[in-house]
C-alpha positions in Angstrom: -68.6 6.8 -39.8 -65.5 4.7 -39.3 -63.6 7.6 -41.2 -64.6 10.2 -38.7 -64.0 8.0 -35.7 -60.4 7.1 -36.7 -59.8 10.9 -37.5 -61.1 11.8 -34.1 -58.5 8.6 -32.6 -55.8 10.1 -34.2 -56.5 13.5 -33.2 -56.8 12.5 -29.5 -53.7 10.3 -29.9 -51.6 12.9 -31.5 -52.9 15.4 -28.3 -51.9 12.6 -25.9 -48.2 12.2 -27.7 -47.4 16.4 -27.4 -48.4 15.9 -23.5 -46.5 13.0 -22.9 -43.4 15.0 -24.9 -43.9 18.3 -22.9 -43.7 16.3 -19.6 -40.5 14.7 -20.2 -37.3 16.8 -20.1 -35.7 16.7 -23.3 -31.9 15.1 -23.5 -30.6 18.6 -24.1 -32.4 20.3 -21.2 -31.5 17.4 -18.8 -27.5 18.2 -19.8 -27.6 21.9 -19.9 -25.9 23.7 -17.0 -27.7 26.1 -15.3 -26.4 30.0 -15.8 -24.5 30.3 -12.8 -22.8 27.1 -13.2 -22.0 27.4 -17.2 -20.6 31.0 -15.9 -18.1 29.1 -14.1 -17.5 26.5 -16.2 -16.9 29.6 -18.9 -13.9 30.9 -16.3 -12.4 27.8 -16.8 -11.5 28.0 -20.3 -11.9 24.1 -20.3 -13.9 22.6 -23.5 -17.1 20.6 -22.4 -15.8 17.8 -24.1 -13.3 17.4 -21.3 -16.2 17.3 -18.3 -18.1 14.4 -17.3 -21.0 15.8 -14.6 -23.7 14.2 -13.3 -26.3 15.7 -10.3 -28.6 13.2 -9.4 -31.3 14.1 -6.8 -31.5 11.6 -4.1 -35.3 9.6 -4.8 -35.7 12.9 -7.7 -34.8 13.6 -11.2 -31.2 14.0 -12.7 -30.6 17.3 -12.7 -27.6 17.6 -14.6 -25.7 15.0 -17.3 -22.8 16.0 -19.3 -21.1 13.3 -20.8 -22.3 10.7 -18.5 -22.1 8.0 -20.2 -18.3 8.5 -21.0 -15.5 6.2 -19.2 -12.6 8.7 -17.9 -9.6 8.4 -15.6 -11.1 9.4 -12.2 -7.8 9.6 -10.5 -8.0 8.8 -6.6 -12.2 8.8 -7.2 -11.8 5.0 -8.1 -11.2 4.3 -4.5 -14.9 4.8 -4.2 -15.5 1.8 -5.9 -12.9 -0.5 -4.1 -14.3 0.4 -0.8 -17.7 0.1 -1.4 -17.1 -3.5 -3.3 -15.3 -4.5 -0.4 -17.4 -3.1 2.4 -20.8 -4.1 0.9 -19.1 -7.7 0.2 -16.8 -8.3 3.4 -18.9 -5.9 5.6 -17.9 -3.2 8.2 -16.8 -5.6 11.1 -14.2 -7.8 8.8 -10.7 -7.8 10.4 -7.0 -8.8 9.2 -5.4 -11.2 11.8 -1.4 -11.3 11.9 -0.3 -14.4 14.2 3.4 -15.5 15.3 3.5 -19.7 15.3 5.8 -22.4 16.3 5.6 -26.2 15.3 3.9 -28.4 17.9 6.4 -28.8 20.7 9.0 -26.7 19.6 9.0 -23.6 22.4 11.7 -22.1 24.1 14.2 -24.0 26.7 15.1 -22.6 30.0 17.4 -20.2 28.8 14.7 -19.0 26.1 16.1 -20.3 23.4 13.3 -21.2 20.5 13.9 -25.0 18.9 12.9 -24.2 15.3 12.0 -21.6 13.3 9.3 -18.5 14.2 6.7 -18.8 11.6 4.4 -15.5 10.9 1.7 -15.8 9.0 0.8 -12.3 7.3 -2.8 -11.6 6.7 -2.7 -8.6 4.4 -3.4 -6.1 7.0 -3.2 -2.9 5.2 -3.0 -0.8 8.7 -0.3 -3.1 10.8 1.8 -0.5 12.3 5.1 -0.4 14.3 3.3 -0.2 17.6 1.2 -3.3 16.5 4.3 -5.2 15.4 6.3 -4.4 18.8 3.5 -5.8 21.0 3.5 -8.9 19.2 7.0 -9.4 19.5 6.6 -8.2 23.2 4.4 -11.2 23.7 7.0 -13.3 22.6 9.2 -12.2 25.1 6.4 -12.2 28.0 6.7 -16.4 26.9 10.1 -16.6 27.7 11.5 -16.4 24.1 14.8 -14.7 23.4 16.7 -16.4 21.1 15.1 -16.8 17.3 16.7 -19.5 15.2 14.9 -17.8 11.9 11.9 -16.1 11.2 9.9 -17.7 8.1 7.0 -15.2 6.9 4.2 -16.9 4.8 3.1 -14.4 2.1 1.2 -16.7 0.3 -2.0 -15.1 0.4 -1.0 -12.7 -2.0 0.8 -13.8 -5.3 4.3 -11.6 -6.1 2.4 -8.2 -6.4 5.5 -6.0 -5.9 5.5 -2.9 -7.9 8.6 -0.6 -9.2 7.7 2.8 -6.9 9.4 4.6 -9.6 7.4 3.4 -12.4 4.2 6.0 -12.2 5.7 9.1 -11.9 9.7 8.5 -11.2 9.1 9.2 -7.4 10.4 6.4 -6.0 10.7 7.5 -2.4 7.2 8.8 -2.2 4.7 7.1 0.5 2.0 7.4 -2.5 4.0 5.1 -4.6 4.5 2.3 -1.9 3.5 -1.3 -3.2 1.2 -3.5 -1.7 2.4 -6.8 -0.1 0.9 -9.5 2.4 2.9 -8.4 5.3 3.3 -4.5 5.1 4.4 -2.7 8.4 4.0 0.9 8.6 2.5 1.3 4.7 6.3 0.6 4.4 7.6 4.2 4.9 10.3 5.3 7.5 9.9 8.8 8.9 12.4 11.1 9.2 12.0 13.7 12.2 13.5 17.1 12.5 13.4 19.3 15.7 14.8 22.6 16.5 17.7 23.1 18.5 17.8 26.9 19.8 21.4 26.8 21.4 22.8 26.0 17.9 20.2 27.4 15.8 20.1 24.2 14.1 17.8 21.3 13.1 18.4 18.1 14.4 17.5 15.0 13.1 16.5 11.5 13.5 14.6 8.3 12.1 11.6 6.4 13.0 11.8 3.3 13.6 15.7 3.5 14.0 16.7 0.9 11.6 20.4 0.2 10.5 21.2 1.1 6.7 19.8 4.8 6.8 21.6 7.8 7.0 20.1 11.3 6.6 22.6 14.3 5.9 22.4 17.3 4.3 21.3 20.9 6.1 18.0 22.7 6.7 18.7 26.3 7.4 17.2 27.7 10.0 14.9 30.7 10.1 13.6 33.2 12.7 10.2 34.0 10.5 6.8 33.5 11.6 5.8 29.8 10.5 3.9 30.0 7.4 2.4 26.8 7.4 3.4 23.0 7.2 7.2 23.0 6.4 8.5 21.9 2.9 12.0 20.3 2.6 13.6 18.9 -0.4 14.9 15.1 -0.3 17.5 13.2 -2.6 17.1 9.9 -2.2 20.4 7.7 -3.2 20.9 3.9 -2.5 24.4 2.2 -2.1 25.6 -1.3 -1.0 22.2 -1.9 0.6 21.9 1.2 2.5 19.7 4.4 2.2 20.6 8.1 2.2 18.6 10.6 2.4 19.6 14.0 1.6 17.6 16.9 2.7 17.7 20.4 2.0 15.3 23.8 2.8 15.0 26.6 5.0 12.4 26.1 7.8 11.0 28.8 10.9 12.0 27.4 13.9 8.6 28.6 15.0 7.3 25.8 13.2 8.2 23.3 15.7 9.3 19.9 15.4 8.2 18.1 12.4 8.6 15.1 10.0 8.6 13.5 6.7 7.9 10.0 5.2 9.9 8.7 2.9 10.5 5.2 1.1 13.7 3.3 1.6 13.3 -0.3 1.0 11.1 -2.8 -0.7 8.1 -3.9 1.6 9.8 -7.3 2.6 13.3 -5.5 3.2 11.9 -3.0 5.9 9.5 -5.5 7.5 13.0 -7.8 7.6 14.8 -4.8 9.5 11.9 -3.9 11.3 11.5 -7.1 12.7 15.2 -7.8 13.5 15.8 -4.2 14.7 12.6 -4.3 17.4 13.3 -7.5 18.8 16.9 -6.6 19.2 15.7 -3.2 21.4 13.5 -5.9 23.3 16.6 -7.9 24.2 16.2 -10.3 22.0 18.6 -12.3 19.4 18.0 -13.8 15.8 20.8 -16.2 14.9 19.6 -17.1 11.2 17.7 -15.1 8.4 14.2 -13.4 8.2 12.8 -15.1 4.9 9.7 -15.9 3.2 8.4 -19.5 3.4 6.1 -21.7 4.2 4.1 -23.0 7.5 4.3 -26.4 8.3 0.7 -27.9 9.0 1.3 -28.5 13.1 1.8 -25.1 13.8 0.3 -23.4 16.2 -0.5 -19.6 16.9 1.4 -18.2 20.2 0.7 -14.3 19.8 -1.9 -12.9 17.1 -2.8 -9.0 16.2 -6.4 -8.5 15.1 -6.9 -5.1 12.8 -9.4 -2.5 13.5 -12.5 -3.3 11.7 -13.1 -2.3 8.1 -15.4 0.6 8.6 -12.5 2.4 9.8 -9.6 1.4 7.5 -11.9 2.8 4.5 -12.3 6.1 6.8 -8.3 6.3 6.5 -8.2 4.9 2.6 -10.8 7.4 1.6 -10.6 10.4 3.8 -6.3 10.4 3.5 -6.5 9.1 -0.2 -4.4 6.2 0.6 -3.2 4.2 -2.4 -1.1 1.5 -0.8 -3.9 0.6 1.7 -6.4 0.8 -1.3 -4.0 -1.8 -3.4 -3.7 -4.2 -0.1 -7.7 -3.9 0.3 -8.6 -4.9 -3.6 -6.1 -7.9 -3.3 -7.8 -9.0 0.3 -11.3 -8.9 -1.6 -9.8 -11.2 -4.2 -8.0 -13.5 -1.6 -11.5 -14.0 0.3 -13.8 -14.9 -2.7 -10.9 -17.9 -3.4 -8.6 -16.4 -5.6 -5.6 -17.4 -3.9 -3.1 -16.3 -4.1 -4.6 -13.1 -5.0 -3.5 -11.2 -8.2 -4.3 -7.7 -9.2 -6.2 -8.8 -12.3 -8.5 -11.8 -10.8 -9.5 -9.2 -7.6 -10.6 -6.5 -10.0 -12.8 -9.5 -11.4 -14.2 -10.2 -8.2 -14.9 -6.5 -7.4 -16.7 -6.1 -10.6 -19.0 -9.5 -10.0 -19.7 -7.9 -6.3 -20.9 -4.8 -7.8 -22.9 -6.7 -10.9 -24.7 -9.0 -8.1 -26.3 -5.4 -7.2 -27.0 -4.5 -10.3 -24.2 -2.0 -11.2 -22.6 -3.3 -14.6 -20.2 -0.4 -14.4 -20.1 -0.2 -18.4 -16.6 0.5 -19.4 -15.0 0.6 -16.3 -11.3 -0.5 -16.2 -10.7 -0.8 -12.3 -6.7 -1.3 -12.5 -5.0 -1.3 -9.1 -8.3 0.0 -7.2 -6.4 3.2 -5.9 -6.7 6.1 -8.8 -3.3 6.0 -9.3 -3.1 4.5 -12.7 -3.7 6.1 -16.6 -5.3 3.1 -17.2 -8.2 3.0 -14.9 -11.6 4.5 -16.0 -15.2 5.0 -15.0 -18.1 6.9 -16.3 -19.7 9.5 -14.1 -23.3 7.6 -14.6 -22.0 4.6 -13.5 -20.6 6.1 -10.3 -23.5 7.8 -9.4 -25.8 4.1 -10.1 -23.2 3.1 -7.5 -23.2 5.9 -5.2 -27.5 5.6 -5.5 -26.8 1.9 -4.5 -24.5 2.5 -1.6 -27.0 5.1 -0.1 -29.8 2.5 -0.5 -27.7 -0.7 1.3 -26.8 -1.2 4.5 -23.3 -0.1 4.9 -24.8 3.6 4.1 -23.5 5.1 7.5 -20.1 3.3 7.1 -19.6 4.0 3.6 -20.6 7.8 3.8 -18.4 8.2 7.0 -15.8 7.3 5.2 -15.6 10.1 2.9 -13.9 13.6 3.7 -16.2 16.2 4.9 -16.3 19.4 3.3 -14.3 21.9 5.4 -13.8 19.8 8.0 -11.3 16.8 7.7 -9.3 14.8 5.2 -8.8 16.3 1.6 -11.4 18.7 2.0 -10.5 20.3 5.1 -9.3 23.3 3.5 -12.4 23.8 1.5 -15.5 26.1 1.7 -14.9 26.3 5.2 -17.5 29.2 6.0 -20.2 28.2 8.0 -22.9 28.1 5.5 -21.1 25.3 3.6 -18.9 23.6 6.3 -20.2 20.3 6.8 -22.7 20.0 4.1 -20.8 17.5 1.9 -19.1 14.2 2.0 -17.1 13.6 -0.8 -14.2 11.9 -2.3 -11.5 14.1 -4.6 -9.2 12.7 -7.3 -6.3 14.5 -8.8 -3.3 13.6 -11.4 -1.7 15.1 -14.0 -4.4 16.1 -16.4 -7.1 14.5 -14.0 -9.4 16.3 -11.5 -12.5 14.6 -10.0 -14.7 14.7 -7.1 -17.6 12.5 -6.1 -19.6 12.0 -3.4 -22.9 13.5 -1.6 -24.3 16.9 -1.0 -27.0 18.1 1.6 -28.9 20.9 0.2 -30.6 23.7 2.7 -33.9 22.4 1.6 -33.2 19.4 2.9 -32.7 17.5 -0.4 -29.8 15.6 -0.5 -27.7 15.1 -4.2 -25.1 12.9 -5.6 -22.6 14.5 -7.5 -19.8 13.4 -10.0 -17.4 15.6 -11.6 -14.5 14.4 -13.8 -12.3 16.4 -15.7 -9.5 15.0 -18.4 -7.5 17.5 -20.2 -3.8 19.2 -19.5 -5.3 22.1 -18.0 -7.8 19.7 -15.5 -6.4 21.7 -12.4 -8.2 24.8 -13.5 -11.6 23.2 -12.7 -11.2 23.5 -8.8 -13.0 26.6 -8.7 -15.9 25.3 -11.3 -16.0 22.5 -8.5 -16.5 24.9 -5.7 -19.3 26.7 -7.5 -20.9 23.4 -8.0 -21.1 22.0 -4.3 -22.4 26.0 -3.8 -25.2 25.8 -6.0 -26.0 22.4 -4.4 -26.0 23.5 -0.7 -28.3 26.7 -1.7 -30.7 24.3 -3.5 
């Protein structure tokens, strides 16, 4: 009798185990792409080993997982990590503050001469624009200050985080290679403005801001053709004796109208000093001494201040426009606000990882590097990004975070992709691209009403051949 009971028990157990096995998708089934996506990937002629792809229904099953645990270089998709860590820790209403100060009792005399140095407390504002600095200086003029002995800038919030702008790809004058700094004005770039002169059939140029030490020469050819899009001109940058020369060349249709090109001319510190001098002179003031870095006395008091837009607006610019230097400054701010002062890239990256870890996000194998994705050492897995995007969807800052991503066919890096009526606005995504890297990650809204998280990263010498596959992937999810 016991033997019969034992046989029946094991028979029932075997049936139950078989039923469980049938009810749980096998790893291979979960990993496989549906035929339409498999066909799109095959057309890229890239090996599947180059791809990490995770598709997760929000509140539902994982639909695809191909090499999801493998850390890869995500390029600018890494900005998703930095911006989420920052907004979840600092809050969407966080602002940066920049102050002008004088020591107690040292105010301007009847002739407007300041008795001692003017101090500037730099707050690490990643979006301190030229007009903001002008308003600060104008506030000083309204207070009767005309002559300043010297300006002392306190940059102690961050350590020396200056980078060589040409180290990454040799393009030292390109704004995407700008160095971070505690006092960064106008992202550190000058604007070369070109305006057509029909009377002489020539292109005239000027510099904004009009600071000394910059020369623009060369020749842009005049064309009567129809404007075919954003004008493309070449610039060759040379430095000599502390001055910068931009030699421009190219051919532009007059019908394109006025256009501009942004370039790096000086270090952040030198650029900021020249901007302060030029703007103060333009406002009718004088500076008799230097603009230098230094410390602020304990008895100094603020006499003019500026607050940045809130963090929720700042990350919209970072993610939609994929701004590298703003992301670098944001990461350093995260470190500084956590008490790691002066903040470094290394200790700030540690803070970002700790912020995510407290939310249960281990981010195994992640190397955040400078936080912007403009790096060869930065890696993260598609699985870690999917978990983070899931956590972000469930967080109190979900609306601000998702609205910072580019909208499919509408704005940012996605404004020209899949603009037809069926797909437009149905995805909020971050794109990334470097040599040998192509990636995309974010949220897609299916026509069924279901929502999906998608992360696709390709690391291969022909990674940019995956663009058509990305579009097919997004369209497949929208149609679900």
